[in-house]
Every structure is written in C-alpha cells, then in structure tokens.
N, C-alpha and C positions, 0 to 999 in steps of 0.2 A: 633512640627510644630508651625507656627506663626498663631495667630489669626487675620484674616482679616475681616474688615468690609465687608458687602455683598451689592452688586447690584442685585436685584431680578427681573428677567424677568418672566412674566407669559407665558403660552404656546401660546396664540394668538401673542405676541410681538415676541417670539421665531420663530414661524412659518412664521410671515411676513418677518422677517429678513432673514430666510433660503430661502423662495421663491424669494424675490425680490433681495436681495444682493448677495446670493451665487448662486442661480440657474438662475440669470438674466431673471426673469419673470417680465412683465409689472405689475404695480399696478392693472391695470383693471384685467388682467387674474389672478393674485394672489387673488384679491377679489372674483372673480368668484369661484376658487378653495376652499377658505376658506368660501364661501357663505355668504359674507358680501359686502357691497357697496365699491366702490373705496375710497370714502371719509373716511369712517370708517377704511379701511385699512391703509389709509395714516395717521390718528391719531395714530393708533396702532404702525405702523412702526416708526414715530416720536419719540414716547414714549420709544420704545426699543432701538433705536439708542441713545438717550439721556441717558439710563441707562448704555449702553455699553460704551459710551464716559466717563461718571462718573466714571466707574470702571477702565478704563485704566488711566485716568488722576490723579485719587485719589488712586491708588493701591489697588482697592477692588477686592474680588473675584466675579465671576458672578455665580449667582444661578438660575437654571431654576425651576420655581414653577410648581409642577404637579397638581395645582389647577386652574380650570378655572370657571368662574360664569356662562357663556353661554354653557350649556351642549351639545347644537347641535355642537357648534365649538370644544368642548372637544372631541366628538366621531370622527369628522373629522380629527382633528390633530393626535389624538392617532392612528387612522387607518393609516395615512400616516407615522407615525413614525415606527409603527410596520412593515410595508412594505418596508421601506427604508433600512433596514439592510440585 
C-alpha cells in the first residue's frame, strides 16, 4: 500500500461538516446541536473544509482524530456517532 501524507480532522471539524454539508443543517442549528456558538462553528467548519481541500488537492489521506480537547463536545459528538448507525 502507498504511504500517503495525512490531513487530520478533529471530531469537531468532522461533526460540523457532517451537520452542515452532508445533512444541510444551518450553521445556527448545527451550533445549537454541538452546544457551541454559530461563530465558533463557522471557524471549525472553515478549518475542516480547508483540511479536506488540502487532502483532495495534494492527494492526502483524510484521518479522523478520535481526540477532542473539549470533553463536553466529545460526549455530544460520540453520542451522535453511536446513534447514527
């Protein structure tokens, strides 16, 4: 297998992209679901989208980091991921 460089998304970036881009939820509603402000969600979303663009343009693997510095957000996100299957 080819060794690819990685573009690493944290769980907040992953969840914000899932809610806004995949599920077509407004940033305001996504912020409520993640229990963060819309402006914070917007910054997280921008960061995640930039990492995905970097991966696509530069042929990198996308890795989802299972580490989150905000433990409240981690509990919310993991709960949603567990119930989405």
